[in-house]
C-alpha positions in Angstrom: 0.6 36.6 -11.1 -1.3 35.5 -14.2 -1.1 31.7 -14.2 -2.1 29.1 -16.7 -2.5 25.6 -15.4 -2.7 22.7 -17.9 -4.2 19.4 -16.6 -2.8 16.7 -18.8 -4.4 13.7 -17.0 -5.4 12.3 -20.4 -2.3 13.4 -22.2 -2.1 16.1 -24.8 -2.1 16.7 -28.6 -1.8 19.9 -30.6 -5.5 20.1 -31.4 -6.6 19.3 -27.8 -4.4 22.1 -26.5 -5.7 24.5 -29.1 -9.3 23.7 -28.2 -8.7 24.1 -24.5 -6.9 27.4 -24.8 -9.5 28.8 -27.3 -12.2 28.3 -24.6 -10.3 30.7 -22.4 -10.8 33.6 -24.8 -13.7 36.0 -24.6 -14.5 35.6 -28.3 -13.4 32.1 -29.6 -15.1 32.6 -33.0 -13.1 35.8 -33.7 -9.9 33.8 -33.0 -10.9 31.0 -35.4 -11.4 33.7 -38.1 -7.9 34.9 -37.3 -6.5 31.4 -37.6 -8.1 31.0 -41.0 -6.3 34.1 -42.1 -2.9 32.9 -41.1 -1.9 32.2 -44.7 -1.8 28.4 -44.8 -3.0 27.4 -48.3 -6.1 25.3 -48.3 -6.3 25.1 -44.5 -9.6 25.7 -42.8 -10.1 25.5 -39.0 -13.4 25.0 -37.2 -14.4 24.6 -33.6 -17.1 22.1 -32.8 -18.9 21.2 -29.5 -17.9 17.9 -28.1 -19.0 15.9 -25.0 -16.8 13.4 -23.1 -18.1 11.6 -20.0 -20.8 14.2 -19.7 -18.4 17.2 -19.9 -19.0 19.7 -22.7 -15.9 21.1 -24.4 -14.5 22.0 -27.8 -13.0 19.9 -30.6 -10.9 21.5 -33.3 -11.3 20.2 -36.8 -8.6 21.1 -39.4 -9.2 20.4 -43.1 -6.7 20.8 -45.9 -8.4 21.3 -49.3 -11.6 20.1 -47.8 -10.3 16.9 -46.3 -9.5 16.3 -42.6 -5.9 15.4 -42.2 -6.0 13.8 -38.7 -2.8 13.9 -36.6 -1.0 10.7 -35.8 0.3 9.8 -32.5 3.6 8.0 -32.8 7.1 8.8 -34.1 6.6 11.4 -36.8 9.8 11.8 -38.5 12.3 9.7 -40.5 15.7 10.1 -41.9 16.7 10.0 -45.6 20.2 8.7 -45.9 20.6 9.4 -49.6 22.1 12.5 -51.3 20.6 15.8 -50.0 21.8 18.1 -52.7 18.3 18.2 -54.1 15.1 19.0 -52.2 12.9 16.3 -50.9 9.6 17.7 -52.1 8.0 14.4 -53.1 5.0 12.5 -52.2 4.5 8.7 -51.8 2.1 6.2 -50.4 2.5 5.7 -46.7 0.2 3.5 -44.6 -0.3 4.5 -41.0 -2.3 2.7 -38.4 -2.5 4.5 -35.1 -4.7 4.6 -32.0 -5.2 7.5 -29.7 -7.5 10.5 -29.4 -7.9 10.5 -33.2 -8.8 6.9 -34.0 -8.4 6.1 -37.7 -6.8 3.9 -40.2 -6.0 5.4 -43.6 -3.8 5.1 -46.6 -2.9 8.2 -48.6 -0.1 10.3 -49.9 1.9 12.5 -47.5 4.2 15.4 -48.2 7.5 14.9 -46.3 9.0 18.1 -45.1 12.3 18.9 -43.5 13.1 21.8 -41.2 14.0 24.0 -44.1 10.4 23.5 -45.5 8.9 24.2 -42.2 10.9 27.4 -41.9 9.7 28.5 -45.3 6.0 27.8 -44.3 6.4 29.6 -41.0 8.1 32.6 -42.6 4.9 33.4 -44.5 2.5 33.2 -41.6 0.6 36.3 -40.7 1.9 36.3 -37.1 4.5 38.2 -35.1 8.2 37.3 -35.1 7.8 36.1 -31.5 5.1 33.6 -32.5 7.1 32.5 -35.5 10.1 31.8 -33.2 7.9 29.8 -30.9 6.6 27.7 -33.7 10.2 27.0 -34.9 11.4 26.2 -31.4 8.6 23.6 -31.0 9.5 22.0 -34.3 13.2 22.1 -33.2 12.3 20.0 -30.2 10.5 17.5 -32.4 13.4 17.4 -34.9 15.9 16.8 -32.1 13.8 14.0 -30.7 13.4 12.3 -34.2 17.2 12.7 -34.8 17.9 10.9 -31.5 15.2 8.2 -32.2 16.5 7.5 -35.8 20.2 8.0 -35.1 20.4 10.6 -37.9 21.5 14.3 -38.1 18.7 16.8 -37.6 19.2 18.0 -41.2 18.3 14.5 -42.5 15.1 14.4 -40.5 11.9 14.7 -42.6 8.6 14.9 -40.9 5.6 12.7 -41.8 2.4 14.1 -40.3 4.1 16.9 -38.3 5.3 18.3 -41.6 1.8 18.7 -43.1 -0.1 21.9 -43.1 -2.7 20.8 -40.6 0.0 20.1 -38.0 1.6 23.5 -38.7 -1.8 25.0 -38.0 -2.0 23.2 -34.7 1.4 24.3 -33.5 0.9 27.9 -34.8 -2.5 28.0 -33.1 -1.1 27.1 -29.7 1.8 29.5 -30.0 -0.6 32.3 -31.0 -2.9 31.5 -28.2 -0.1 31.5 -25.7 1.0 34.9 -27.0 -2.6 36.2 -26.8 -3.1 34.9 -23.2 0.4 36.0 -22.1 0.5 34.1 -18.8 3.3 35.0 -16.4 3.8 31.3 -15.7 2.6 28.0 -17.2 2.2 25.1 -14.8 1.8 21.7 -16.4 0.5 18.7 -14.5 2.3 15.3 -14.6 1.5 13.9 -18.1 -0.4 10.7 -18.6 1.2 9.2 -21.7 -0.8 6.0 -22.0 0.4 2.5 -22.1 0.9 -0.6 -24.4 1.9 -0.3 -28.0 0.8 1.4 -31.2 1.2 0.5 -34.8 2.8 2.8 -37.4 4.7 2.6 -40.7 7.9 1.8 -38.9 6.3 -1.1 -37.0 5.0 -1.6 -33.5 6.3 1.0 -31.1 6.1 1.2 -27.3 4.1 3.9 -25.6 5.3 6.6 -25.1 6.8 6.6 -28.6 10.6 7.2 -28.7 10.2 10.8 -29.8 7.7 11.6 -27.1 9.8 10.0 -24.4 12.9 12.0 -25.5 11.0 15.3 -25.6 9.6 14.7 -22.1 13.0 14.0 -20.5 13.1 15.6 -17.0 9.3 16.1 -17.0 7.0 14.0 -14.7 5.1 11.4 -16.8 3.2 8.2 -16.0 1.3 5.3 -17.7 -1.9 3.6 -16.6 -4.5 1.1 -17.6 -5.6 3.0 -20.8 -4.1 1.3 -23.8 -2.8 3.5 -26.5 -0.8 6.8 -26.9 -2.3 9.7 -25.1 0.5 12.2 -25.5 1.7 12.9 -29.1 5.1 14.2 -29.9 3.5 17.5 -31.0 1.7 17.8 -27.7 4.8 16.9 -25.8 6.9 19.5 -27.6 4.3 22.3 -27.0 4.1 21.4 -23.3 7.9 21.3 -22.9 8.4 24.6 -24.7 5.9 26.6 -22.8 6.0 25.0 -19.4 7.5 27.2 -16.7 7.4 24.2 -14.4 5.7 20.9 -14.0 3.7 20.0 -10.9 0.4 20.0 -9.0 -2.2 22.7 -9.5 -0.9 25.8 -7.7 -2.9 27.9 -5.3 -4.8 30.1 -7.7 -8.1 31.9 -8.3 -9.4 30.6 -11.7 -11.1 33.1 -13.9 -11.6 30.9 -17.0 -11.6 27.2 -17.6 -11.4 25.4 -21.0 -11.8 21.8 -22.1 -10.1 20.6 -25.3 -11.5 17.3 -26.5 -10.0 14.4 -28.4 -12.1 12.4 -30.8 -11.9 9.0 -29.1 -14.2 7.9 -26.3 -12.2 6.5 -23.4 -13.1 5.4 -19.9 -12.1 8.8 -18.6 -12.9 12.2 -20.1 -10.6 12.4 -23.1 -9.6 16.1 -22.7 -7.0 18.6 -21.8 -8.2 21.1 -19.2 -6.8 24.6 -19.1 -7.4 26.9 -16.1 -6.4 30.6 -16.3 -6.3 32.7 -13.2 -4.3 34.6 -10.6 -1.8 33.1 -8.2 0.6 34.7 -5.6 2.6 37.5 -7.2 6.0 36.3 -5.9 5.5 32.6 -6.6 2.9 30.3 -5.1 4.9 27.2 -4.1 8.0 26.8 -1.9 10.1 23.9 -0.7 10.5 23.5 3.0 13.7 21.7 4.2 14.0 20.7 7.9 16.2 18.8 10.2 16.5 18.2 14.0 19.7 19.2 15.8 20.7 18.4 19.4 24.5 18.6 19.3 25.3 22.0 18.0 26.1 25.3 19.8 24.0 28.4 19.2 26.9 30.1 17.5 27.3 27.1 15.0 23.5 27.1 14.3 23.6 30.9 13.7 26.6 30.5 11.3 24.7 27.8 9.4 21.6 30.1 9.1 23.8 32.9 7.7 25.2 30.6 5.0 21.8 29.3 4.0 20.4 32.9 3.7 23.5 34.0 1.7 22.9 31.1 -0.7 19.4 32.2 -1.6 17.1 30.7 1.1 13.8 32.7 1.3 13.7 32.3 5.1 15.6 30.3 7.8 14.3 29.9 11.3 14.5 27.7 14.4 12.1 26.2 16.8 12.8 24.6 20.2 11.9 20.9 20.3 12.2 18.0 22.7 14.0 14.9 21.4 14.8 11.4 22.5 15.9 10.8 26.1 14.4 14.2 27.0 17.2 16.0 25.2 16.4 19.7 24.3 17.0 20.3 20.6 16.5 22.7 17.7 14.2 22.3 14.6 16.0 24.1 11.8 13.7 25.0 8.9 14.6 26.5 5.5 12.2 27.9 2.9 13.5 28.0 -0.6 12.6 27.9 -4.3 12.6 24.5 -6.0 15.6 25.3 -8.1 17.7 26.1 -5.0 16.8 22.9 -3.1 19.8 20.7 -3.9 22.2 23.5 -3.2 20.7 24.2 0.2 20.5 20.5 1.1 24.2 20.3 0.5 24.8 23.3 2.7 22.7 21.8 5.5 24.8 18.7 5.5 28.0 20.8 5.3 27.2 23.3 8.1 25.1 21.2 10.5 25.5 17.9 12.2 22.3 16.4 10.9 22.2 13.0 9.3 19.1 13.6 7.3 17.0 16.4 5.7 13.2 16.3 5.3 11.5 18.0 2.4 7.9 19.1 1.7 6.3 21.4 -0.8 4.1 24.2 0.5 1.6 26.4 -1.3 1.4 30.0 -0.2 -0.4 33.3 -0.8 2.0 36.3 -1.0 1.7 40.0 -1.5 3.3 41.8 -4.5 6.5 43.3 -3.2 8.9 46.0 -4.4 11.5 48.3 -3.1 11.9 52.1 -3.6 14.7 54.4 -2.7 13.9 58.0 -1.7 16.1 60.9 -0.8 15.5 62.4 2.7 17.3 65.0 4.8 19.0 62.1 6.4 20.3 60.5 3.2 18.9 57.9 0.8 16.4 55.6 2.5 15.0 52.3 1.1 11.4 51.5 1.7 9.7 48.1 1.2 6.2 48.3 -0.3 3.8 45.4 -0.5 0.2 45.2 -1.9 -2.5 42.9 -3.1 -5.8 41.5 -1.8 -6.9 45.0 -0.8 -3.9 45.5 1.4 -1.1 48.1 1.1 1.9 48.2 3.4 5.1 50.3 3.7 8.2 49.7 5.8 11.6 51.5 6.0 14.5 49.1 5.4 15.9 48.2 8.9 19.6 48.9 8.0 18.7 52.5 6.8 16.4 53.1 9.8 19.2 52.0 12.2 21.7 54.2 10.4 19.6 57.3 10.8 18.9 56.4 14.5 22.7 56.1 15.2 23.6 59.3 13.3 20.9 61.3 15.0 21.3 59.8 18.4 17.7 58.8 18.7 15.7 55.5 19.1 14.4 53.4 16.2 10.9 54.7 16.8 12.0 58.3 16.8 14.0 57.7 13.6 10.9 56.2 12.0 9.0 59.4 12.9 11.8 61.6 11.4 11.5 59.7 8.1 7.8 60.0 8.0 
């Protein structure tokens, strides 16, 4: 399975993700030329070498009409509560003071764009419909977060920096890179969001900013000793949109590694690290649920095992154990996917006498598996095939093998020979 792992131990921003993913390509310069041909008026994108804590990586610089419009790192939208029968296509002075991977203080005019304006810009990009849909989905996450933060309908949300052309370039670049790399799964580490407060036009905001916190609901995040905002709303939305799951680095064989650098120098390397490689074809992590039993009959344990397997457990097995007061007992273990964990825990409590269930997460290597059905003189027979790591195996499905053995009055081994 082609796996992309994103290490966000120093947060994430759109330009940092772009830079990290570009380093995974065989020809980054050709991709930069492609970005500059997207059709964003006045926008130029360049890749620059950058060093953080002795690590060499890439910094992405975006200029609009020759000036660098640096991304900001706090709540990026606001609501207009006046009449919306006319377009808000105006500019005004807006002072921003922010601190994160792009340290700056500036005062200049900004174009405020709503979702309608973003849709218009995206519709003219020289990219596929899939990439356009990804860009709009990312902006949809940001608009929803801003709507919640400001207590205003999404249609009344107008973006500050996220609405500018440089930010559209960042989002479009990441979406295009994801499409180009086409990973089967994207695993994102727990996200370091920073700590303290940041200053913006709305006042002093806590870290993570309200929009970022809303976007990262249900994702693992943490603070730390570094003061300032490490994860921007744009970075958060990109991660949330593309992440297959959040968690530790899976068991994988990396083939390419990229470092996307922020501008600011921090005590730790200010970068996003991207690792592209191969992991187990059928999933590289499973949850193990286990409990000790000493007061159930064998039939009752067998019934519980049947219910767990029917509910989606990958495997269920028992081991003999010795328990307190020299009582013989059974260790019941269940392997399952993370999304099935709660359902199977409930079944363990329902169908066993246990008072507690233990959980651990395991990494595993697995072969690529598939099933084929072939017609034989003895009827349709299913075969299980598995391969990878230089290994190929084939096995007749037991139920079909047993059927042939019964119908022909032979042993299982003789039936296996009949089927070839």
